[in-house]
C-alpha positions in Angstrom: -5.3 11.2 5.8 -6.5 12.5 9.1 -5.5 11.5 12.6 -8.5 9.2 12.7 -6.7 6.5 10.7 -4.5 5.1 13.5 -7.6 4.6 15.8 -9.3 2.7 13.0 -6.4 0.3 12.7 -7.0 -1.0 16.3 -10.6 -2.0 15.3 -9.3 -3.6 12.1 -6.7 -5.5 14.2 -9.3 -7.1 16.4 -11.7 -8.0 13.7 -9.1 -9.4 11.3 -7.4 -11.4 14.0 -10.6 -13.1 15.1 -12.4 -13.3 11.7 -9.5 -14.6 9.6 -7.4 -16.3 12.3 -4.4 -14.2 11.6 -1.2 -14.8 13.6 0.9 -12.1 15.1 4.5 -12.4 16.2 5.5 -11.1 19.6 8.8 -9.8 18.5 10.4 -6.5 19.4 11.8 -6.0 15.9 8.8 -7.5 14.0 6.8 -5.3 11.7 3.1 -4.7 12.0 1.5 -7.4 9.9 -2.0 -8.2 8.9 -3.4 -5.2 10.7 -2.0 -6.2 14.1 0.0 -3.5 15.9 3.6 -4.1 16.9 3.8 -2.2 20.2 7.6 -1.9 20.2 8.7 0.7 17.6 12.3 1.0 16.5 13.6 4.2 14.9 12.6 2.9 11.5 9.2 1.5 12.4 6.1 3.6 12.9 4.0 2.1 15.7 0.3 2.9 15.7 -0.3 4.8 19.0 -3.0 3.3 21.2 -4.7 5.6 23.6 -7.3 3.1 24.9 -5.6 0.9 27.5 -8.3 -1.7 27.5 -8.1 -2.1 23.7 -4.3 -2.4 24.0 -4.7 -5.1 26.6 -7.1 -7.0 24.5 -4.7 -6.9 21.5 -1.8 -8.1 23.7 -3.9 -10.9 25.1 -5.1 -11.9 21.7 -1.6 -12.0 20.3 -0.6 -14.2 23.2 -3.3 -16.7 22.4 -2.3 -17.0 18.8 0.2 -19.6 17.7 3.2 -17.7 16.3 4.7 -20.7 14.5 2.1 -20.8 11.7 0.2 -18.3 9.5 -2.9 -20.0 8.1 -3.9 -19.6 4.5 -6.8 -17.2 4.3 -10.1 -18.6 3.0 -11.6 -17.4 -0.3 -14.4 -15.1 0.7 -17.2 -14.4 -1.7 -18.7 -10.9 -2.3 -20.7 -9.9 0.8 -23.7 -7.6 1.1 -24.2 -5.8 4.4 -27.6 -5.6 6.1 -27.8 -1.9 5.1 -27.5 -2.9 1.5 -29.7 -6.0 1.1 -31.1 -4.8 -2.2 -27.8 -3.8 -3.7 -26.4 -6.6 -6.0 -22.7 -7.3 -5.9 -21.0 -5.3 -8.6 -19.7 -7.3 -11.6 -16.1 -6.0 -12.2 -14.2 -6.8 -15.3 -11.0 -7.4 -13.5 -9.0 -10.5 -12.4 -9.2 -9.7 -8.7 -10.5 -7.0 -6.4 -11.3 -6.2 -2.8 -12.9 -3.6 -0.5 -12.3 -3.6 3.3 -13.8 -1.1 5.6 -12.4 0.5 8.7 -13.7 -2.3 10.9 -12.0 -5.0 8.9 -15.3 -6.1 7.2 -14.6 -7.4 3.7 -17.4 -5.8 1.7 -16.4 -7.1 -1.7 -14.0 -9.9 -2.8 -13.0 -11.4 -6.1 -10.1 -13.9 -6.2 -8.6 -12.1 -3.2 -6.0 -14.8 -2.4 -5.0 -15.5 -6.0 -1.6 -14.3 -7.1 -1.1 -11.9 -10.0 1.6 -9.5 -11.2 1.2 -6.1 -9.5 3.3 -3.8 -11.6 4.1 -0.4 -10.0 2.0 -1.1 -6.9 5.3 -2.9 -6.0 6.6 0.6 -5.2 4.5 0.6 -2.0 6.8 -2.1 -0.7 9.9 -0.3 -2.1 9.0 2.8 -0.1 8.7 0.9 3.2 12.1 -0.7 2.7 13.7 2.6 1.7 12.6 4.2 4.9 13.8 1.2 6.9 17.3 1.8 5.5 17.7 5.6 4.8 17.0 8.9 6.4 14.5 10.7 4.2 16.6 13.9 4.5 19.8 12.2 3.4 21.2 12.9 -0.1 20.8 10.4 -3.0 22.4 10.5 -6.4 20.8 9.3 -9.6 23.0 7.0 -11.8 23.0 6.5 -15.5 21.8 3.0 -14.9 18.7 4.3 -13.1 18.0 6.7 -16.0 18.3 3.8 -18.5 15.4 2.0 -16.7 12.4 1.5 -18.9 9.8 4.3 -18.6 10.0 8.1 -19.1 8.3 9.4 -15.9 10.2 11.5 -13.4 12.5 13.3 -15.9 15.5 12.6 -13.7 19.0 13.4 -14.9 22.2 11.3 -14.6 24.3 12.6 -11.7 21.3 14.6 -10.3 21.2 14.8 -6.5 18.0 14.9 -4.5 16.9 13.9 -1.0 15.6 10.5 -0.4 12.3 12.2 0.5 12.1 13.9 -2.9 12.9 10.7 -4.8 10.1 9.0 -2.9 7.7 11.7 -4.1 8.9 11.2 -7.7 8.6 7.4 -7.3 5.1 7.3 -5.8 3.4 10.4 -7.3 4.7 10.1 -10.8 5.4 6.3 -10.6 9.0 6.8 -11.8 10.8 3.6 -12.3 14.1 5.6 -12.5 13.5 6.9 -9.0 12.8 3.4 -7.7 16.1 2.1 -9.1 18.0 5.1 -7.8 16.7 4.6 -4.3 17.5 0.9 -4.4 21.0 1.6 -5.7 21.7 4.1 -2.8 21.0 1.3 -0.4 22.8 -1.5 -2.3 26.0 0.6 -2.4 26.2 -0.2 1.3 26.3 -3.9 0.6 22.6 -4.7 1.1 20.5 -6.6 -1.5 17.4 -4.6 -2.0 15.2 -7.4 -3.3 16.1 -9.6 -0.3 15.1 -6.7 1.9 11.8 -6.5 0.1 11.0 -10.1 0.6 12.1 -10.1 4.2 9.8 -7.2 4.8 7.0 -9.1 3.1 7.6 -12.0 5.4 7.6 -9.7 8.5 4.3 -8.2 7.4 2.8 -11.7 6.9 2.3 -11.2 3.2 2.3 -14.9 2.6 1.2 -14.8 -1.0 3.6 -12.0 -2.1 7.0 -12.1 -3.7 9.2 -9.3 -5.0 11.8 -9.3 -7.8 12.7 -5.7 -8.4 11.9 -2.3 -6.8 10.1 -0.8 -9.7 7.5 -3.4 -10.5 8.7 -4.0 -14.1 9.5 -7.6 -13.4 6.4 -9.8 -13.8 7.7 -11.9 -10.9 6.6 -9.1 -8.6 3.4 -10.9 -7.5 0.8 -10.5 -4.8 -2.9 -10.8 -4.0 -5.7 -8.3 -3.5 -5.8 -9.2 0.2 -2.0 -8.9 0.7 -2.0 -5.5 -1.0 -4.7 -4.2 1.3 -2.4 -5.2 4.2 0.6 -3.6 2.5 -1.3 -0.3 2.0 -2.4 -0.4 5.6 1.2 -0.6 6.7 2.2 2.3 4.3 -0.5 4.4 6.0 1.3 3.9 9.3 4.2 5.8 8.0 3.4 9.5 8.1 5.7 10.4 5.1 4.4 7.7 2.8 0.8 8.5 3.8 1.4 12.1 2.9 3.1 11.3 -0.4 0.4 8.9 -1.7 -2.2 11.5 -0.8 -0.5 14.2 -2.9 -2.3 15.2 -6.1 0.4 17.6 -7.5 3.7 19.0 -6.4 7.0 20.5 -7.6 10.3 18.9 -6.6 13.6 20.7 -6.9 17.0 19.1 -7.3 19.5 19.6 -4.5 21.2 22.5 -6.5 17.8 24.1 -7.2 18.5 24.0 -11.0 16.0 21.3 -12.0 12.3 21.3 -11.3 10.2 18.2 -11.4 6.5 18.9 -11.8 4.6 15.8 -10.6 1.0 15.0 -11.2 -0.4 11.9 -9.5 -1.1 9.1 -11.9 -4.3 8.3 -10.0 -6.8 10.1 -12.2 -9.7 9.6 -9.7 -8.2 12.4 -7.5 -10.7 15.2 -7.6 -13.3 13.0 -9.4 -14.4 10.7 -6.7 -15.6 12.1 -3.3 -13.5 10.9 -0.5 -10.5 9.9 -2.6 -7.7 10.0 0.0 -4.7 8.2 -1.3 -3.8 5.7 -4.0 -1.2 4.0 -6.3 -1.5 2.9 -9.9 0.3 0.1 -11.7 0.6 -1.2 -15.3 2.6 -3.7 -17.2 1.6 -5.9 -20.1 1.7 -8.9 -17.8 -0.2 -7.3 -14.9 -2.7 -5.3 -16.9 -4.0 -2.2 -15.2 -4.0 -2.1 -11.4 -5.1 0.4 -8.8 -5.3 0.6 -5.0 -7.0 3.4 -3.1 -8.2 4.7 0.2 -11.7 6.2 0.4 -12.7 8.3 3.4 -16.1 9.5 4.5 -15.4 13.2 5.5 -18.5 13.4 7.7 -17.7 10.6 10.2 -14.2 9.5 9.4 -15.2 6.0 8.2 -13.0 4.6 5.4 -12.3 1.6 3.2 -9.4 0.3 1.2 -10.1 -1.0 -2.4 -7.9 -2.4 -5.0 -8.3 -4.1 -8.4 -5.8 -6.2 -10.4 -5.8 -7.1 -14.0 -8.1 -4.6 -15.6 -8.1 -4.1 -19.3 -6.3 -1.3 -21.0 -8.0 2.0 -20.2 -10.4 0.4 -17.8 -8.8 0.6 -14.3 -10.4 3.9 -13.4 -13.8 2.9 -14.8 -13.8 -0.4 -12.9 -12.5 1.2 -9.7 -15.2 3.9 -9.8 -17.8 1.1 -10.1 -16.3 -0.6 -7.1 -16.1 2.6 -5.0 -19.7 3.6 -5.7 -20.9 0.1 -4.9 -18.9 -0.1 -1.7 -20.2 3.3 -0.5 -23.8 2.0 -1.0 -23.0 -1.3 0.7 -21.5 0.5 3.6 -24.5 2.8 3.9 -22.6 6.0 3.1 -24.6 9.1 2.1 
């Protein structure tokens, strides 16, 4: 992602706050939720820098007008065609839910965007935020036998292997390793913290009102969210430079701390290199969730972008359905 992303978030903040009646908390330790910027950043929060004082004042004034005691349920918004795409019919996706939101906060496409579904490994986007709230990315982490025994073969981690937190995040997000997710959570829980509680606290701070988490890997079908909440979650991930870099990585080699083990990672998002503008993404699959995918698409010529996700696609269909949604959204947004 380029440096243009943070400036776009300001626009999204204003539109989403007015259009959807979103509430922001004026709390020095609160996270940025629902595209509104928290202007007080702690060491573990990544505030979006605002260079335009007038826009910053508008955001501050808007937050003051909102009632912090309530967060309204979002209305169900049907698929929308923009004026530039009057003759483009809304695409018919064979998924349970899906959404596309552009850089201005305009919802271009929506299907069941506030209905809860299992989200499988997209859960790891929340896991990454919590991990970096609690651990220094350069600190050492050890992989336990319990983590290795977690269902799933990706990552090729070894019991007793030591890596940095940063490298485990790469293995978790690029290769979608469940073992890495559990290992990261265990390295936090050994300090007496309950990782799932931290996940749900983070969700509350981000105003993910329709999301609930049950484990760090996404294997538990009780990890549930909505297409809209996941767009907000990914937006917050993009505010963290390390996570942004990792989920934009197509292929990388990771070494263990002793240099003896090489982990060759290839991103599970097969649309990298196939779809123009594919900037970042995360896949997910369990039997209960079906195939899931969330992506960021960027227009290289003018910096415009949109976030899209689909939930509950059939086996072998998530990349096909996402490609349909991306191509339609580009047309609807008037992209060349």
